[in-house]
Steps between C-alpha positions, in 0.01 A plus 500: 500500500591347167370178340841344538418255785185371326697454174782320692283277721176311476339292765251225483278531800337160422835321516586274791849648488533797756518847346847563645626178331345613167691830530825324586472262209424784259805696604715187464372452146535868407860504623593162342346614169682837505182714516637623837868580484751556782457851640138544387289659766201300622166676566440583863308263726226763513477533120478125445247456782281775361525386140415140583258578785693282743623554857836680508630234740452241223720702262752566784522131570571422137765775473662371820524147378648626171751711693602188712538304179730767357278603208412836645711743698399797714661828388496792730277770357399281204298221661538152356698436181594185310827376648814517293559124515135410439513378145855349497527128533151402395528203277239404240394220735445745788302740280293206371431400860341832558254419219408162636227609744318694226520204263375265769195722557441512120536118477248451780255733327554319168419171660193644667384623154573155367731634227741265339877576532548566132232778500654653812851494362385643164338785687801555717729511196268746329503721812882485526527632142259791560656847527478633860 
């Protein structure tokens, strides 16, 4: 087994959001951002489940939802791959909508820490300019 699934996905077990939904959202962002391209093979359900220490049914549910959505496609002998039409048609507004839940969580945490908006925005701008 490679480290590929653990590099591709990360889960937050303390999040109120179900693990399958975290996986679905991460795949959506990776496809929208071009990190996953049409035709790219996805790691198997077993690989992801082992790498993240989650139930394989959780990963299977996420993959099934992404397949119904048209982001993933099942290829005979290859497993799941990113669908050919997956990235096409995603406007900047649709891609930004994928970021909204993450920013809402960050905003909630900033309020809990009693940080003023200027400090938070300065930090966010700094992080955006950092090299990946």
